[in-house]
N, C-alpha and C positions, 0 to 999 in steps of 0.2 A: 036501876040496872045500868042505864047509860052513864050515870055519874060514876059508879064503881068501875065501869069499863075504862072511862077516861082517866080515872085515878091510877088504874093498873098500867095504862099506857105511859102515864107521866112517871111512874115509878121505874118502868123499864128504861125509859129515856134517860132518867137521872143516873141510873146504874151504869148505862152505856157511857155516858159523859164522864162519870166518876172514874170508870176503868180507863177511859182514854186519858184522863188527867194524870192518873197514876202511872200509865205507861209513858207519858210524856216526860215524867220526872225520873225515868229509869235510864241507866247506861247499859246498853246491850253489848256484850263482848262475844265475839266469835273467834275461836282458835282456828285460823285457816290452815296453819301448818305448825306442827309441834316438834318437827325433827331437827336434824343437824346436817352436816355435809353429805352423809351417806345417802345414795339415791334409792330409797325404799318407797314402797307403794302405800304403806299404812301411816307413815308420818312424812308429810311433805315438808318443804323448807320453811324456816321460821317466818311467820306472818300472823298478824292479829288485826282484826276489824273491830273498830269501835264505833258504835252508833249512839249518838246523844242528841236529843232534840231533833233538829232537821239536818244534822250533819253525819257524814260517813267518812271516817278517817282510818287510814291503814298504817300500821307500824311494822316496818320491815316488809320486804317483798321477796321472800325466798322462792325456791323452785315450786311451781305449781299454784302459786297464789291466785292467778287469774282463773285457773280451772276451778278452784274452790269457790271463788266469788260466783262463777257461773253456776255451780251446783246449788248454791243458796239463792240464786236468782237475784243477785245484786249486779246491776248494770255497771259496766266500766266507767261510763261517763258520770255515774253518781258519786264516785270518789272525789272528795273535795280537798284532800291533802294526804301527802305521803311523808312519814317521819321515819328516818333511818337511825338506828342506834349506833351503828358503826359500819365500816365499809368492808368487812369480811365478805367474800363472794357468796357464802351461803345465805346471807341476809339481803342480798341485792340482785342475785342472778335473775330473778323473776321480774325485775323492774322494766327492762326493755319490752317485755311482753305486754305488761300493764300499760305502758306509755304508748307503744306503736299500735298494738291491736285495739286498745281502748280508743284510739283515734280513728283509724281507717275502717275498722269493723264495728266498734262500739259507739261511733258517731260522737265522740267528745268534741265539743265546739268551743271550749274555753281552755286556757293554759292549765297544765298540770302543775300544781304547787308542791314543792318538795323542800323539806327541812332536814339537815343532817350535820354531821361534824365537819370540821375543817377537811377540805378536799372534795366535798360533795358537789360544789359548783364546777369544779374542774372536771370531775367525772361526767357530769351532765353534758358539758361542752364536748367532751371527747366522744360521748355516745352519739351526739348530734353529728359529729364528723364520721363516725364509724357507719352510721345508717343513712349517710347523705344521699347515696344513690337510690335507696328504697323510698326515702321521703320525696325526692324529686320526681321519680317516676309515678308515684301514687298521686301527687299533686297534679301531674299532667294528665294521667290516665283515669284513675278512679275519682279524682276531684273531691276528696273530703275537705271540710273547712279547714283552711290553713291555721286558724287560731288554735285548733285542737292539738297541733303537734308541738306547740310552744311549751318549753319547760321554764317555770320561774322558780329558781332554787336559791336557798339561803344557807350559808354556813353559819351555824349557831354555837353559842356557848351556854353554860349553865344559867338557867333562869326561865321566866315565862317566855315562850316562843310563839304562842298562838292564843288568841282570845277573840271569840266571836259568838254572839247570841247565847251567852251564858256558858259556853264551853271553853275551859282554860286548859292548855297543855303546857306543863313545865318540864324542861329537860334538866337532868342532874347528872353529875359525873359519877361513873362507876369504875371499878378497878379491873380492867381487862388487859393490863400491861403485858407485853409492849405495845399493844394497840391503844393509842391515846390520840385524841380523846375517844371515849366510848360513853354512851349515855344510857340511862334509864329514863322513863317518862312517867309523869303523874298526870292523870286526867281527872278534872273536877267538873261537875255539872249538877246543879240543883241540889247541892248538899250531899251528893254521892261522890265516891272517889275510887279510882283504880290506879294501881302502880304496876308498871311493866319493868322488870329488872334489866332487860337487855342481857348481854353477856358479861359476867362478872365473877370475881372471887367474892368472898366475904367482904362486905362493904359497909363501913360505918356511915357513909354518906347516904347510901341507900336506906339504911335504918332511920336516918333523920327524916327523909322525905316520905317514907312508908308508914311511920308510926301512926296508929289509929285508922288506917285506911280500911275501906270496906272490902276491897279485893286486892290481893297481892299475887301476881303472876310471876313466878321466879324460875329461872333456868336451873338445871341439875345435871350433874355427872355421876354416873354409877361406877366408881373406881374399879371394883373387882371385875365387873363385866368388861370394861374397857381393857384392863390388863389381860384378861383371858383372850379377847379377840385379837389383841396386838402382841400376844406372847410376852407381855410385860417389858416391851422395849422402851427406849428412851423417849420415843414420841408419845407413848401412852402417859408417861410421867409428866411431860410437858403440857399435854392436853389437860390432865387432871389439875395441874397447878393454875391453869387459866380459868377454871370454873369453880362451882360451889358444890361440895358434897352434900348428901342428905343430912348428915349430922350438923354440918355448918348452917344449912338452910333452916333446920329446925331451930337453931339458936337465933337466927334472924326473925323467924316467925314468933318466937317466944318474946322477943323484945318489941316487935312492931304490933303484935296482937291484932291482925286483920280479922274481919268476920269470916273470911275464907281465904286460904292459900291454895294455889293451883300450880303444879309443875308443868312447864312447857319448855321447848328447846331441850329435848331429852338427849343426853350424850352418854352412850351411843343410843340410836333410835330403838335398838332391840331390847333395851333395859325394860323390865317389867315392873308391875306394882310391888312385887316382893323384893325387888332390888332397891326400891326407892322408899316405899312407905314405912316399913319396919325400922330402918335405920333412922328415919326422921323422928320416929316416936321416942327415940332415946332422949331427944331434947325438946320435943313439942307435942302437946296433947290436944291441940285445937282442931278446928275443921280444916280438912286437907283432902285435895283431890289430885289424881294423876290425870293431866290433860290429855286429850286425844283430838285428832283432826275433826273439825266441825262441831266440837262441843260448844254449847252456848251458855254463857253465864249472865243472868239478868240481875243487875245491881239496883235494887229499889229499897222499899221498907225492909225486905228480906233479900238475901242473896240466894238466887235459885239457879241450880245447875240442870241443864237439859242435855243428856247424852245423845249423841247422834244416831239416827238410823242411817247408816252409810248410804248416800244417795248415788245412784248410777249417773255417770256422765253421759247424757243422751246425745245421739248423733246431732251435729249441727246442721244449720240450714245449707 
């Protein structure tokens, strides 16, 4: 009996370690915000959290990104790198919150590392000037560690921009003209791969970097919804020209053949599944999901989607 008991314990321990090993080889993707510039409550500004190995990296920091991190119990100081696709305000307006609050409230005690297109370094320097008074008074009064307010930023070009402990991040050019440069990102870890389109029209370069990827997260515009909201004005036409329609995205998915394609950065945020999925099916028949805030996608042997139970934001301390 004792021998059988110990064998059972050994089996349980082996299963636990096996599961831990499998999880360690997984990329966990959390859609913190899936919206666009419109200030709505169900789709916060564009932001995606990537967890791979021992690292937590955030891609774009739109409105409400820090609140979403708080909802999923990720501490501000645990973010080891910020990657910006481009410098449109809806993709960066949450950055000062992550930077400042993550320092004096979140107790970050190391510099915040930031990568982005040309102009990123200048923007960071200007933010330091803009918040100079707040920084000085907190250093004097609250006395958080001064190392935590430091930003170490780098203006990047296409290519591998980050490689640490098996996690590789590659930036690639996309077509969001006249905004140039604008990047998409590919994340590789333990044989798994994720591509984030950033903001783009139909892009052959994106297809090049995303072919055969496990997970492709792509932006989308719903033309008819946008035209209706804006009474089909010239601004609506300009916005549509800057982005990718569902039919165009379906063509991209058909060429890249991801295990799963997910829509995020929905333009306008009020666009529904019926506005986006049926048009995509004209050109793509594979696995497809409409992203939503706090959706989790685990990329391992299989690609698993976990839809959120919307968590309340509890009162702070």
